[in-house]
N, C-alpha and C positions, 0 to 999 in steps of 0.2 A: 476444457481447463483456459485458465487464462495466462497468459507469461507477462510478467512486468519486470521491465529492468529497473535492476538497482544499483545500478553504475552512478556515482556521485557527476555532477557535471556543473560545469560554471556558468556564472550570470556576471556579468560586470565585475568581474576582479573577485567574487564571491565564491567559493564551493557551497554549492547545494547539496545537503547529505540527504539521498535518498531514502534509505532501509531505516533511521532515524525518525522521518518525518512521516513514513509510512504507520511506522507503531504508535507515535502522536495521535495520528488521526482516528486510529481505531476507538480511542476512548473520548472521543467529542460527542455524539451522539446525548441530549440530556437527559433522559431515563434511560436505564440500562439495568437489567434484573441480576443479581448474582449469578445464572449461571451464565447469562451473556457474557457477563466479565471475566470470568473462567476461561469462557470459549475464545474470546479475542486475547487474553493473556498467552493461551497456548499457542495463538496465530503469532501473534507479536513474537514469541520465543523463536517460533521458526525461522520469521523473518530476519530477527538479531542474529540467528547461528546461521543462516544460509553461508557458503562460502561460494556459490554460484552467482556470477553478475546479473541471472534473473531467478525469479522464482514463479513457480509453476501452480496455480491456486484453481480449485475446485470453484464451480460458480457460486456457492454457498459463502466461500472464505471473500471471493470477489466481492460479493453483493457486502459485505460487511464492511470491508474498504470503502464502496462506493458510499454507503450510508455515512462512515465517518468523516469522508472528504466532503461531501453536500451539507455536513451537521458543522462544517470547520468553519470558521472565518478567516480567512486567507486574505484578509484586506492590508492587514499591515506589511506584507509580502509583495503586496505589488507583482511586476510581472516575472521574479522571480521565479512564481511559483507554475506559470504556463506550463514547462516542460513537464515537471512534475504531475499536474492535472492532465495536460496529453497521455503520458506515459500510462495513467491511471484508467482514465475512459476511452484510450484509443488501446487499450492494451488487444493484442491478437487473440483471437480464439486457435487454441492448437490442438489437435486429436493425439489421443495416447492413448497406445495399447498396452494393455498389462501383459508382462514377462511370465512368460511358464516354465 
């Protein structure tokens, strides 16, 4: 599983909102079939409703986020998105044990 830090951060006096930005990039890929849109919406709702400062994602959901990131035009945001990109691409792998 991958662990992504959802806490907001400041860049040059502006607050960068991580969770809403993650949700926004999910729907960036140019061609999404209807089932994938539903899966992405489920993931988006999970991101929006988490109360933790981090979120654990299975590899398939992490891959969806990376796909959305790669399909997004980050140009207008400049360097303010460097930390955001780093949090996604450098998200640590964590092992999780099932509770019995």
